[in-house]
C-alpha positions in Angstrom: 23.3 -10.6 0.5 20.9 -12.0 -2.1 18.5 -9.3 -3.4 15.9 -9.1 -6.2 16.3 -6.6 -9.0 13.2 -4.3 -9.3 12.8 -5.3 -12.9 12.6 -9.0 -12.0 10.2 -8.2 -9.1 7.9 -6.4 -11.6 7.9 -9.5 -13.8 7.2 -11.8 -10.9 4.4 -9.6 -9.7 2.4 -10.5 -12.8 2.1 -14.1 -11.5 -1.1 -14.5 -9.6 -0.1 -17.7 -7.7 2.1 -18.1 -4.7 5.7 -16.7 -5.0 8.2 -18.5 -2.9 11.2 -16.2 -2.7 12.8 -18.0 0.2 16.3 -17.6 -1.3 16.2 -13.8 -0.8 18.1 -12.5 2.2 17.4 -8.8 1.4 14.8 -6.8 -0.4 15.2 -3.2 -1.6 12.4 -0.7 -1.4 12.3 -0.6 -5.2 11.9 -4.4 -5.4 9.2 -4.4 -2.7 7.3 -1.6 -4.4 7.4 -3.6 -7.7 5.9 -6.6 -5.9 2.9 -4.6 -4.6 0.6 -5.6 -7.6 1.1 -9.3 -6.9 -2.1 -10.8 -5.5 -1.0 -14.3 -4.5 0.8 -15.3 -1.3 4.4 -14.0 -1.0 6.8 -16.2 1.0 10.0 -14.4 2.0 11.5 -17.1 4.2 15.1 -16.1 3.9 14.8 -12.6 5.3 15.9 -12.6 8.9 16.9 -9.0 9.3 15.4 -5.7 8.1 18.1 -3.3 8.9 18.9 -1.4 5.6 18.3 2.3 5.5 15.2 1.8 3.4 13.6 -0.9 5.7 10.6 1.2 6.7 9.9 1.8 3.0 10.2 -2.0 2.3 7.8 -2.8 5.1 5.4 -0.1 4.0 5.3 -1.5 0.4 4.9 -5.1 1.7 2.0 -3.9 3.9 0.2 -2.4 0.8 0.5 -5.7 -1.2 -2.7 -7.6 -1.7 -2.5 -11.2 -0.5 -0.6 -12.9 2.3 3.0 -11.9 3.0 5.1 -14.3 5.1 8.4 -13.4 6.8 8.8 -16.5 9.0 12.5 -16.2 9.6 12.4 -12.5 10.7 14.6 -12.1 13.8 15.4 -8.4 14.1 14.1 -5.0 12.9 13.4 -1.5 14.2 10.1 -0.5 15.9 9.2 1.7 12.9 9.8 -1.1 10.5 7.6 -3.5 12.5 4.9 -0.9 12.9 4.8 -0.5 9.1 4.6 -4.3 8.6 1.8 -4.5 11.1 -0.2 -2.1 8.9 -1.1 -5.3 7.0 -3.7 -7.6 8.4 -2.5 -10.6 6.4 1.1 -10.7 7.5 2.9 -13.8 8.7 5.6 -13.2 11.3 7.3 -15.2 14.0 6.1 -14.8 17.5 6.5 -11.2 18.4 8.3 -12.0 21.6 11.1 -13.6 19.6 11.9 -10.5 17.5 14.8 -8.4 18.6 14.4 -4.6 18.2 17.3 -2.7 16.7 18.1 1.0 16.2 16.2 2.8 13.4 18.3 2.2 10.2 17.9 5.9 9.1 19.5 7.1 12.4 16.3 8.7 13.8 15.7 8.0 17.5 14.3 4.6 18.3 10.9 4.9 19.9 9.1 2.4 22.2 7.0 0.0 20.2 3.3 0.0 20.9 1.6 -3.3 20.0 -1.5 -2.6 17.8 -4.7 -3.6 19.5 -5.8 -7.1 18.7 -2.5 -8.1 17.0 -1.5 -10.8 19.6 -5.0 -12.3 19.3 -4.7 -12.3 15.5 -1.3 -14.0 15.7 -2.5 -16.6 18.2 -5.4 -17.5 15.9 -2.9 -18.3 13.2 -2.5 -15.0 11.4 1.2 -15.6 11.1 
């Protein structure tokens, strides 16, 4: 698992251009929180699974980040984690139909996922 130290993430967040962190395969909540001030595009092309116990916190932090966030390789995550990501208008995800839902990482019961109104239209228009 290739992760990013929160201190390194804080340093990277000062860069206002695109950050291509495609080599990361995991991201902690602390590192995601440290990236929130970054205003440029954030490319997280190596993250395929968000299944750590803090995945909802990671998604919540990424949703608060200004600028586009791309997770093009995402293949599986829990409904709560996806809901948190979809709180961001400028999020790039694979086609929603290709994502596998897993159990909630914190052990809470998995709920049915409800697609936010207008998300599929936004994704079809290229909001990935």
